[in-house]
C-alpha positions as CSV (number, residue, x, y, z in Angstrom):
1,M,-0.1,-0.1,0.0
2,T,1.4,3.4,-1.0
3,V,0.4,7.0,-0.6
4,F,0.8,10.0,-2.7
5,I,1.2,13.4,-0.9
6,D,0.9,16.5,-3.1
7,R,2.6,19.1,-0.7
8,I,5.2,19.1,2.0
9,I,3.3,18.2,5.2
10,P,4.4,18.4,8.9
11,Q,6.7,15.5,10.0
12,V,4.1,14.2,12.4
13,G,2.0,13.0,9.6
14,L,4.9,11.3,7.9
15,D,5.9,9.6,11.1
16,L,2.5,8.1,11.5
17,L,2.6,6.7,8.0
18,D,6.1,5.3,8.6
19,E,4.9,3.7,11.9
20,A,2.1,2.1,9.9
21,G,4.5,0.6,7.4
22,L,3.2,2.7,4.5
23,A,5.4,3.9,1.7
24,Y,4.7,7.3,0.4
25,E,5.8,9.6,-2.4
26,Q,5.8,13.4,-1.5
27,H,5.7,16.2,-4.1
28,T,8.2,18.7,-2.7
29,E,8.5,21.2,-5.6
30,P,7.2,24.7,-4.8
31,R,4.5,24.6,-7.4
32,E,1.0,23.2,-7.9
33,L,0.7,20.0,-9.9
34,D,-1.6,20.3,-12.9
35,L,-4.6,17.9,-13.1
36,Q,-2.9,15.5,-15.5
37,E,0.3,15.4,-13.5
38,L,-1.8,14.6,-10.4
39,I,-3.6,11.9,-12.2
40,E,-0.4,10.3,-13.5
41,R,1.1,10.3,-10.0
42,C,-2.0,9.0,-8.3
43,Q,-2.6,6.2,-10.6
44,H,0.4,4.3,-9.1
45,H,-0.8,4.7,-5.5
46,D,-3.6,3.5,-3.2
47,A,-4.3,6.7,-1.4
48,L,-4.0,10.5,-1.9
49,L,-3.2,12.8,1.0
50,T,-3.9,16.3,-0.5
51,A,-3.0,19.7,0.9
52,G,-3.2,21.4,-2.5
53,S,-5.9,23.5,-4.1
54,L,-6.4,21.6,-7.3
55,P,-10.0,20.5,-7.9
56,I,-10.4,16.8,-7.2
57,N,-13.0,16.6,-10.0
58,K,-14.9,13.9,-11.9
59,D,-12.0,13.5,-14.4
60,F,-9.5,12.9,-11.7
61,I,-11.7,10.5,-9.7
62,Q,-12.7,8.5,-12.7
63,A,-9.0,8.2,-13.8
64,C,-7.8,7.2,-10.2
65,K,-10.8,5.2,-9.2
66,Q,-8.5,2.6,-7.7
67,L,-7.8,5.0,-4.8
68,K,-9.0,3.6,-1.5
69,V,-9.1,7.0,0.2
70,I,-8.8,10.7,-0.6
71,S,-7.5,12.5,2.6
72,L,-7.9,16.3,2.8
73,L,-5.5,18.4,4.9
74,S,-8.3,20.7,5.4
75,V,-11.9,21.1,6.9
76,G,-13.4,22.3,3.7
77,Y,-14.1,19.9,0.8
78,D,-15.8,22.2,-1.8
79,R,-13.0,21.4,-4.3
80,V,-13.9,17.7,-4.2
81,D,-16.6,16.1,-6.4
82,V,-18.1,14.2,-3.5
83,Q,-20.9,12.6,-5.5
84,T,-18.5,11.0,-8.0
85,A,-16.1,9.9,-5.2
86,T,-19.1,8.3,-3.5
87,K,-20.1,6.6,-6.7
88,W,-16.8,4.9,-6.8
89,K,-16.9,4.1,-3.1
90,I,-13.9,6.3,-2.3
91,P,-14.1,7.8,1.2
92,I,-13.2,11.5,1.6
93,G,-11.5,12.4,4.8
94,N,-11.1,16.0,6.3
95,T,-9.7,17.7,9.4
96,P,-12.3,19.4,11.5
97,D,-11.9,20.8,15.0
98,V,-8.1,21.0,15.3
99,L,-7.9,24.3,13.5
100,S,-10.8,26.0,15.4
101,E,-8.5,28.1,17.7
102,A,-6.2,29.0,15.0
103,T,-8.9,30.2,12.6
104,A,-10.8,32.0,15.2
105,D,-7.7,33.9,16.3
106,T,-7.2,34.9,12.6
107,A,-10.7,36.4,12.4
108,F,-10.1,38.1,15.8
109,L,-6.8,39.6,14.4
110,L,-8.7,40.8,11.3
111,M,-11.3,42.5,13.5
112,L,-8.6,44.5,15.4
113,A,-6.5,45.2,12.4
114,V,-9.5,46.6,10.4
115,S,-11.0,48.6,13.3
116,R,-7.7,50.3,13.9
117,K,-6.6,50.6,10.2
118,A,-3.4,48.7,11.4
119,L,-2.1,47.4,8.0
120,Y,-2.7,50.7,6.2
121,L,-0.9,52.7,9.0
122,H,2.1,50.2,8.9
123,K,2.3,50.9,5.2
124,K,2.6,54.6,5.9
125,I,5.8,54.0,8.0
126,V,7.2,51.9,5.2
127,K,6.5,54.7,2.7
128,G,8.1,57.3,5.0
129,E,4.8,59.0,5.7
130,W,4.8,58.8,9.4
131,G,5.2,62.4,10.4
132,F,2.9,65.3,11.3
133,S,-0.8,64.4,11.9
134,Q,-3.8,66.0,13.4
135,P,-5.6,64.5,16.3
136,T,-8.4,63.8,14.0
137,D,-6.4,61.8,11.3
138,D,-6.7,58.0,10.7
139,L,-9.0,57.3,13.5
140,G,-10.4,53.8,14.0
141,F,-13.0,52.6,16.6
142,S,-13.2,50.6,19.7
143,L,-14.7,47.1,19.5
144,Q,-15.9,47.4,23.2
145,G,-19.6,46.6,23.4
146,K,-20.2,46.3,19.7
147,T,-22.4,43.6,18.4
148,L,-20.7,40.6,16.8
149,G,-22.7,38.8,14.1
150,V,-21.6,35.4,13.1
151,F,-22.8,33.7,9.9
152,G,-22.3,30.0,10.6
153,L,-21.8,29.6,14.3
154,G,-20.1,26.3,14.4
155,N,-17.0,25.3,16.3
156,I,-14.7,28.0,14.9
157,G,-17.5,30.7,15.3
158,Y,-18.0,29.7,18.9
159,V,-14.4,30.1,19.7
160,L,-14.3,33.5,18.2
161,A,-17.5,34.5,19.9
162,K,-16.0,33.4,23.3
163,K,-12.9,35.5,22.7
164,A,-14.9,38.5,21.6
165,K,-17.2,38.3,24.6
166,A,-14.3,38.0,27.1
167,A,-12.1,40.7,25.5
168,F,-14.7,43.3,24.4
169,D,-18.0,42.2,26.0
170,M,-19.4,42.1,22.6
171,P,-23.1,40.9,22.4
172,I,-23.4,37.9,20.1
173,I,-26.0,37.3,17.4
174,Y,-25.7,34.5,14.9
175,H,-27.6,33.0,11.9
176,N,-27.6,29.1,11.7
177,R,-30.0,26.5,10.3
178,S,-30.1,25.2,13.8
179,H,-29.6,26.5,17.3
180,N,-26.1,26.6,18.9
181,E,-27.3,25.8,22.4
182,Q,-23.8,26.0,23.8
183,A,-23.3,29.6,22.5
184,E,-26.8,30.5,23.8
185,Q,-26.3,29.2,27.3
186,T,-22.6,30.2,27.9
187,L,-22.4,33.4,25.9
188,G,-26.0,34.7,25.8
189,A,-25.9,34.4,22.0
190,Q,-29.1,35.1,20.2
191,K,-30.2,33.3,16.9
192,V,-31.6,35.7,14.5
193,S,-32.8,35.8,10.8
194,F,-30.3,36.5,8.2
195,D,-31.8,39.9,7.6
196,D,-31.6,40.8,11.3
197,L,-27.9,39.6,11.3
198,V,-27.0,41.8,8.4
199,Q,-28.8,44.8,9.8
200,R,-27.7,44.6,13.4
201,S,-24.1,43.5,13.3
202,D,-21.3,46.0,14.0
203,V,-18.8,43.2,13.0
204,L,-20.2,40.5,10.7
205,V,-18.1,37.4,10.4
206,A,-18.7,34.7,7.8
207,F,-17.6,31.2,8.9
208,S,-19.9,29.2,6.6
209,S,-18.9,26.4,4.3
210,L,-19.1,27.0,0.6
211,T,-22.3,25.6,-0.9
212,P,-24.6,26.7,-3.8
213,E,-26.6,28.6,-1.3
214,T,-23.7,30.5,0.3
215,K,-21.8,31.3,-3.0
216,D,-21.8,35.1,-3.5
217,K,-24.0,35.3,-0.3
218,F,-22.5,38.5,0.6
219,N,-23.0,40.8,-2.4
220,K,-24.2,44.4,-3.2
221,E,-27.8,43.7,-2.0
222,I,-26.6,42.5,1.3
223,F,-23.8,45.2,1.8
224,T,-26.5,47.9,1.3
225,K,-28.4,46.6,4.2
226,M,-25.5,46.6,6.6
227,K,-24.8,49.5,8.9
228,P,-22.4,52.0,7.2
229,S,-20.3,51.8,10.3
230,A,-20.0,47.9,10.0
231,I,-17.1,45.7,9.4
232,F,-17.3,42.5,7.1
233,I,-14.9,39.7,7.8
234,N,-14.6,36.6,5.7
235,A,-12.7,33.7,7.2
236,S,-14.5,30.9,5.4
237,R,-14.2,30.7,1.6
238,G,-13.5,33.5,-0.8
239,A,-16.4,32.7,-3.0
240,V,-18.9,33.4,-0.1
241,H,-18.4,37.1,-1.0
242,N,-18.7,38.9,-4.2
243,E,-15.3,40.8,-4.5
244,T,-16.4,43.3,-7.1
245,D,-19.4,44.2,-4.9
246,L,-17.3,44.4,-1.8
247,I,-14.9,46.9,-3.4
248,E,-17.9,49.0,-4.5
249,A,-19.5,48.8,-1.0
250,L,-16.3,50.0,0.6
251,E,-15.7,52.8,-2.0
252,K,-19.2,54.2,-1.7
253,G,-19.4,53.9,2.1
254,M,-22.1,51.2,2.4
255,I,-19.9,49.5,5.0
256,W,-17.0,51.0,7.0
257,G,-14.3,48.2,6.5
258,A,-13.5,44.7,5.6
259,G,-11.1,42.0,6.7
260,L,-10.3,38.9,4.5
261,D,-8.4,35.8,5.1
262,V,-9.8,34.4,1.9
263,T,-10.2,36.1,-1.4
264,N,-12.1,35.6,-4.6
265,P,-10.1,34.5,-6.5
266,E,-7.0,33.3,-4.6
267,P,-4.3,34.4,-4.9
268,M,-5.3,38.0,-5.0
269,Q,-3.7,40.2,-7.7
270,T,-1.3,42.8,-6.5
271,D,-3.3,45.6,-8.1
272,N,-6.5,44.7,-6.2
273,P,-8.0,48.0,-4.9
274,L,-8.7,46.4,-1.6
275,L,-4.9,46.2,-0.8
276,N,-4.6,50.0,-0.6
277,M,-7.8,50.9,1.3
278,A,-7.3,52.3,4.7
279,N,-10.2,50.3,6.4
280,V,-9.2,47.0,4.9
281,A,-6.9,44.1,6.0
282,V,-6.2,41.1,3.8
283,F,-4.3,38.0,4.8
284,P,-3.0,35.3,2.4
285,H,-5.4,32.6,3.9
286,I,-3.4,32.0,7.0
287,G,-6.3,30.7,9.2
288,S,-4.7,27.4,10.1
289,N,-1.1,28.6,10.0
290,T,0.0,27.6,13.3
291,I,2.4,24.8,14.3
292,E,-0.3,23.3,16.6
293,A,-3.1,23.5,13.9
294,R,-1.0,22.2,11.0
295,N,0.4,19.3,13.3
296,G,-3.1,18.3,14.3
297,M,-4.3,18.5,10.7
298,A,-1.4,16.3,9.5
299,S,-2.1,13.8,12.2
300,I,-5.7,13.3,11.3
301,A,-5.0,13.4,7.5
302,A,-2.4,10.6,8.1
303,R,-4.7,8.6,10.4
304,N,-7.5,8.8,7.8
305,V,-5.3,7.3,5.3
306,I,-4.0,4.5,7.7
307,A,-7.7,3.6,8.7
308,A,-8.8,3.4,5.1
309,L,-5.9,1.2,4.0
310,N,-6.6,-1.0,6.9
311,E,-10.3,-1.2,5.9
312,Q,-11.3,0.8,9.0
313,P,-13.7,3.8,9.3
314,L,-12.0,7.2,8.9
315,L,-11.7,9.4,11.9
316,H,-13.5,12.2,10.0
317,I,-15.4,11.5,6.9
318,V,-17.2,13.7,4.4
319,N,-19.3,10.9,2.7
320,P,-20.1,8.2,5.3
321,E,-22.6,6.8,2.8
322,V,-19.7,4.9,1.2
323,Y,-19.9,2.5,4.2
324,Q,-23.5,1.9,3.7
325,Q,-22.7,0.9,0.1
326,H,-20.2,-1.6,1.4
327,Q,-22.7,-3.0,3.8
328,R,-25.2,-3.5,1.0
């Protein structure tokens, strides 16, 4: 049994594969493989452990249907054609929970950076523009007591809400399909309609997964309903917001600021107007970029591979119906 790994992953994951007696090939060049290259590599292996961004689409899956598992080094799985993988009885593993703290911290950092124009003012130092200023120049605002709205209050959203409540005593409102009883009981969070979330939030954070329903969810129509003093934060997937509409909303003062850990598309072009706006902070998708989170992700991804190759259930699986197929 052999494994193909399409990026350099933390050593803890490789150690687990070694301990399990599994051989692996790891792509170590600093470039993304194209689809045909990935197909050619994977056709000679039994498992794919993927940390890349290439779509795992129908063409790939049909060409590599001998794979016994596709293990993602991520929580999100929108780049995978899950339906086709399920058809060929290939389990898809992911890595939830272990990156909640890291991703919540990133969103918290974006809130602070935007509210105080931190990245913009840092650039002024670099440009040699830190000099005389009036007491009214470049003012941000305090987050103390402001209302935090969370679109998709799951594990990550709960961690952020807990931090925001403790640090700034921010009232928490959220919009989910179902109630988050833990957040309601421990933080006094209030479940509201989507319209209420949009209209009442001083800081609105998107943590939702990317689905047909959430694609372009935050667009011009929504930005016009937000407070002109509000901050929009996206720490989920870039396609959850419409970037052209977001730029217009900021330029026309529909909202006060924005913080993005994800962009649409990725990577962002260097001439994107968002990069030079005073009330905007953009990070290069660093949500899980901590030693602790990446080690945890590598461990789960490797354990998912090991489980599948030993014909055992995955620790975390996207398409559990593959097991029902086996049972039939």
